[in-house]
C-alpha positions as CSV (number, residue, x, y, z in Angstrom):
1,M,-19.9,3.6,-0.6
2,T,-21.9,0.6,-1.7
3,G,-20.9,-1.8,-4.5
4,T,-17.5,-2.5,-5.9
5,I,-14.7,-0.3,-7.1
6,A,-12.1,-2.2,-9.1
7,L,-8.6,-0.7,-9.4
8,V,-7.0,-2.8,-12.2
9,G,-3.4,-3.1,-13.1
10,G,-3.8,-2.6,-16.8
11,G,-4.7,-4.4,-20.0
12,P,-8.2,-3.0,-20.4
13,F,-10.4,-5.1,-22.7
14,A,-7.6,-7.6,-23.2
15,A,-6.0,-9.1,-20.1
16,N,-8.9,-9.2,-17.6
17,D,-11.8,-11.0,-19.1
18,E,-12.3,-13.4,-16.2
19,L,-12.2,-10.7,-13.6
20,D,-14.4,-8.4,-15.8
21,A,-17.0,-11.2,-16.3
22,R,-17.1,-11.6,-12.5
23,L,-17.5,-7.9,-11.8
24,L,-20.3,-7.6,-14.5
25,A,-22.1,-10.6,-13.0
26,D,-21.8,-9.1,-9.5
27,A,-23.3,-5.8,-10.7
28,G,-26.0,-7.5,-12.8
29,A,-24.8,-5.4,-15.7
30,R,-25.8,-6.2,-19.3
31,R,-24.6,-2.8,-20.5
32,V,-21.3,-1.1,-19.7
33,V,-20.6,2.7,-20.1
34,V,-17.0,3.1,-21.2
35,L,-15.3,6.5,-20.6
36,P,-11.9,6.6,-22.5
37,T,-11.2,9.9,-20.8
38,A,-7.7,9.0,-19.7
39,D,-6.7,8.4,-23.3
40,A,-8.1,11.7,-24.7
41,F,-4.8,12.7,-26.2
42,E,-3.8,9.3,-27.4
43,Q,-6.3,7.1,-29.3
44,P,-9.6,7.0,-27.4
45,E,-11.3,5.5,-30.5
46,A,-8.9,2.5,-30.3
47,L,-10.0,1.8,-26.7
48,V,-13.7,2.1,-27.8
49,D,-13.0,-0.5,-30.6
50,A,-11.3,-2.8,-28.1
51,A,-14.2,-2.3,-25.7
52,T,-16.7,-3.2,-28.4
53,Q,-14.8,-6.5,-29.2
54,W,-14.6,-7.2,-25.4
55,G,-18.3,-6.6,-25.0
56,A,-19.0,-9.1,-27.8
57,R,-16.8,-11.7,-26.1
58,L,-18.5,-11.2,-22.7
59,G,-22.0,-10.8,-24.0
60,V,-22.6,-7.2,-22.8
61,E,-23.5,-4.0,-24.7
62,V,-20.8,-1.3,-24.7
63,A,-21.9,2.3,-24.6
64,P,-19.0,4.6,-25.3
65,L,-19.3,8.0,-23.6
66,M,-16.7,10.4,-25.1
67,V,-16.1,12.5,-22.0
68,L,-12.6,13.7,-23.2
69,Q,-12.4,17.2,-21.8
70,R,-13.7,19.1,-18.8
71,H,-16.6,20.7,-20.6
72,D,-17.8,17.1,-21.6
73,A,-17.8,16.2,-17.9
74,E,-19.9,19.2,-17.0
75,D,-22.7,17.9,-19.4
76,E,-25.8,16.9,-17.4
77,A,-26.8,14.4,-20.1
78,A,-23.5,12.6,-19.8
79,A,-23.9,12.6,-16.0
80,T,-27.3,11.1,-16.4
81,T,-25.9,8.3,-18.6
82,V,-23.3,7.5,-16.0
83,R,-25.8,7.7,-13.1
84,E,-28.2,5.2,-14.8
85,A,-25.4,2.7,-15.6
86,R,-24.9,-0.4,-13.5
87,A,-21.2,-0.6,-14.6
88,V,-18.8,2.1,-15.7
89,W,-15.3,1.5,-17.0
90,L,-12.8,4.4,-16.8
91,V,-9.9,3.6,-19.1
92,G,-6.7,5.0,-20.5
93,D,-3.2,5.8,-19.4
94,S,-3.3,9.4,-18.2
95,S,-4.5,9.5,-14.7
96,M,-3.6,13.2,-14.5
97,H,-5.9,14.0,-17.4
98,L,-8.6,11.9,-16.0
99,R,-8.4,13.7,-12.7
100,S,-8.3,17.2,-14.2
101,T,-11.3,16.4,-16.5
102,L,-13.5,14.8,-13.9
103,K,-12.8,16.4,-10.5
104,E,-15.8,18.1,-9.1
105,T,-18.0,17.7,-12.2
106,P,-21.5,16.3,-12.6
107,V,-20.0,13.2,-14.4
108,Y,-17.8,12.5,-11.4
109,A,-20.6,13.0,-8.9
110,A,-22.7,10.5,-11.0
111,L,-20.1,7.8,-10.9
112,G,-21.2,6.5,-7.5
113,P,-20.4,2.9,-6.6
114,S,-20.1,1.4,-10.1
115,A,-17.0,3.3,-11.1
116,A,-13.5,2.0,-11.3
117,A,-11.8,5.2,-10.1
118,L,-8.6,6.6,-8.9
119,C,-7.3,6.8,-5.3
120,D,-6.4,9.8,-3.2
121,P,-3.5,10.1,-3.1
122,M,-2.8,9.0,-6.6
123,L,0.5,8.5,-8.5
124,D,1.6,10.9,-11.1
125,Q,2.5,8.3,-13.8
126,R,5.1,10.7,-15.3
127,G,7.5,10.3,-12.4
128,G,6.0,8.3,-9.6
129,A,5.3,11.1,-7.1
130,F,2.1,11.4,-5.2
131,T,-0.6,14.0,-6.1
132,L,-4.2,14.8,-5.3
133,G,-6.5,12.1,-6.8
134,L,-10.3,11.8,-7.3
135,G,-10.7,10.4,-3.8
136,M,-13.2,7.7,-4.5
137,V,-10.8,5.4,-2.6
138,R,-8.9,7.1,0.1
139,G,-5.8,6.2,2.1
140,V,-4.2,3.8,-0.4
141,A,-2.3,4.4,-3.7
142,V,-1.8,2.0,-6.6
143,I,0.8,1.5,-9.2
144,P,-1.0,0.2,-12.3
145,G,1.1,-1.7,-14.9
146,A,3.7,-2.2,-12.2
147,E,5.7,-4.6,-14.3
148,S,6.8,-1.7,-16.5
149,W,8.3,0.3,-13.7
150,S,12.0,0.4,-13.2
151,E,13.3,-0.7,-9.7
152,E,14.6,2.9,-9.2
153,R,11.2,4.5,-9.9
154,R,9.5,1.9,-7.8
155,S,11.9,2.4,-4.8
156,R,11.6,6.2,-5.1
157,T,7.8,6.0,-5.0
158,L,7.7,3.6,-2.1
159,A,10.1,5.8,-0.2
160,L,7.7,8.8,-0.7
161,A,4.6,6.9,0.4
162,D,2.8,7.7,3.6
163,V,-0.1,5.4,2.8
164,P,-0.2,1.7,1.8
165,V,0.9,1.2,-1.9
166,V,-0.4,-1.7,-4.0
167,E,1.6,-2.7,-7.1
168,L,-0.8,-3.9,-9.7
169,P,0.7,-5.8,-12.6
170,T,-1.4,-6.2,-15.7
171,G,-4.1,-8.7,-15.0
172,S,-4.3,-8.1,-11.3
173,A,-6.7,-5.9,-9.3
174,L,-7.5,-4.4,-5.9
175,L,-11.2,-4.6,-5.3
176,R,-12.9,-2.4,-2.7
177,R,-16.2,-4.0,-1.7
178,D,-18.8,-3.2,1.0
179,D,-17.2,-5.7,3.3
180,G,-13.5,-4.9,2.7
181,W,-10.6,-5.5,0.3
182,E,-10.0,-8.3,-2.1
183,L,-6.8,-8.9,-4.0
184,V,-7.1,-10.5,-7.5
185,G,-4.1,-12.0,-9.4
186,A,-0.6,-11.1,-8.2
187,P,-0.7,-7.6,-6.6
188,V,2.1,-6.7,-4.1
189,V,0.9,-4.8,-1.0
190,H,3.3,-2.5,0.8
191,G,1.7,-1.6,4.2
192,E,-1.6,-2.4,5.7
193,L,-4.8,-1.7,3.7
194,P,-7.2,0.6,5.6
């Protein structure tokens, strides 16, 4: 992998402007492809509206790519759009839907180094158990929006872990760069990062 993968704790297009501006500058991106895939059954249009306002604040063009179902992720034109992007934001709350939509598709293959993607293993947000993820980042799991998890759920997840787990409160991030890991904000790391 080359480039940066940012695993962010939450608050897309609202709580992370400073980090987002830094990531965009590092990538030399003036245009961001936004995939609201993980909100396909919620309100993906609301995320696109928030992304448009965010883009205006940060001075970047936002290009929504409505890859909401698996057949969308099989589309070669969508894969080309992702492949040509310097920055791609994957957003939404359903990591399970994101995984089932993108796994082993042309869009996923096109993500490359500019994607903010899920780990393998990943957490099933419904209960905190581990499951197969997309695998762009291996050997570590993250808890996005960690501040909303109960102590019981958190403890159960940590007890099940056989890899390092990083709690990512909203506004924090775990960055995987060419030269290693960087923690941004107030993440809590359980175990040693690979």
